[in-house]
N, C-alpha and C positions, 0 to 999 in steps of 0.2 A: 459286521461291516468292517472292511479294511480301512486303514488310515487314508488311503487314496480315495476311496468312495466317500468317506466322510468329508474330505477336503473339497471334492467336486460338489457335493450337496451344499456345503457351507458357502462356496464361491457362487453358486447359482442363487442362493437365497440373498446374498449380499448384492448381487447384480440386480435382482428384482427390486430390492429395497431402494437401491440407488436410482434405478429407472423411475420408480414411483416418486421419489423425492424431486428429481429433475423435472418430471412431468408436472407435478404440482407447482413448482416454482415458475415454469414457463406459463402455465395457465394463469397464475396470479399476476405475473408481470404483463401479460397481454390484456388484463382487465376483463377476462371472460369468466371470472369467478363471481357468481351472483351475490355471494355473501360479502365480497369486498366492496367497500364504499370509499371513493376518493372525493375530497371536498376542496374546492378552490374559492377564495374570496374574490370579489370584483368591486370596482368602482368606475362608473361612467358618468360623464357630465355633459351638459349643454349650457353654455353661457352666451348671452347676447345683451350688450349694454343698451341703454336707452337710444332708440332710433329717433333721429331728427325728423323723419317723415311722419311716423305714427305716434311717437311718444311712449311706445311699448318697450318693455324689457323682459328678459327671461333668465331664470337661474334654476336649473334642474340638476340635482345630484342623486344618483341611485347607487346604493351600496347593498351588498348581500353575499350570498354563497350559492354555488352550484355544486350539487352532490350527485355522483354516479350511484344509481341503484340498479344493478343488473344491466339490462339493455335500455334503461331510461335515465333521464336526469331530473332532478328536482331543483327548481330555482326559487329561492326565497330572498326577498329584499325589502328595503325601505326607501321610499321616495321622499325627498325633501325638495319642495318646489316653492319658489317665490317669483311672481310675475307682477309687473306694473301694467295695468290695463288702462290705456287712454282712449283708444278708438278700435273699431273693428269687432270681430266676433269674440266670443268668450275664449280665453286662452286655455290650452290643455298641455299637460306633460305626456310623454309616451316613452315606453321602453320597447324597442325593437329587439327581438331575440330569435334564436333558432339554433339548429345543429346541422351537422353534415348530413343527417338523415331526413331533414325537412327544410322547407323554405322559411322565409321570415314570417314571424307572427308579431302581433302588436298588443300591448296593454296600455290603456290610457286613462287619465283622470283629470279632474279640474286642477288648474294651477292656482296656488294661493295668490289672491289679489292684494299685493302690498305687504302681506304677512306670510310667514312660512307655513306651509301646509304639509302634513306628514301623511303618507299613504303606505299601504303594504302591497307587496306583489308575491303571489304564490302560484307557480306554474309548473307543469311537468311536460316532458316531451321525449320522443324517441332518440336514441343515441347509437351511433355506429362505433366500431371498435377503435377509431381514432380518438374518440372522447371529446371532440371539439364542440364547444358551445360559443356562439358569438352574441354580443350584446352592444346596444347603442342607445344613448339617451337623446331625446328630442323634445321640441315644444312646437305648438301651433298658435298662430295668430297672424295679424296683419292690419292693414289700413281699412279694410272693408271686406265684405263677403267675396267680392271679386278679386281682392288683392291678398287674401289670406293664404298662407302656405306653412309647410312644416320646415323647421330647421333641425339639423342633426349634428351631434357631436362626433368625436372620433370613435370608430368601431374598435371594439376590444374582443379578443378571444381568450377563453380559458380551456384547459384540457383536463378532464376528469376521468 
């Protein structure tokens, strides 16, 4: 083999290696590597002081993590809720959540009446390449079954 032939082969091998490395990097950065898992923490709240009309109040704080696992996300969190119930239906907390690949979904539970109540959330859902998952905390209650409604805190998005 001449030195020129050897140089051409070495150059081709180096080019293939570089192409493989660049391709692997692009795939990883685009989040389409199923083995890659990105995690983001979140905190969403809903606060409503004592209503002069109903005497009810609401405090809901939900903290946790959202993790990308291939084409899905895993949402794990802790709900800390305290409500004061004076009138109307039983009070509830809720976590509204979803991704760019789905509509809103809801998880709810009983709100602690005058004391803090701790609950867990463990959900999964589909994920698009943008990796967006949106979250919002809320609570339910009111002055009677006819006057009951949901209240919602600020919506937050995380990207995984």
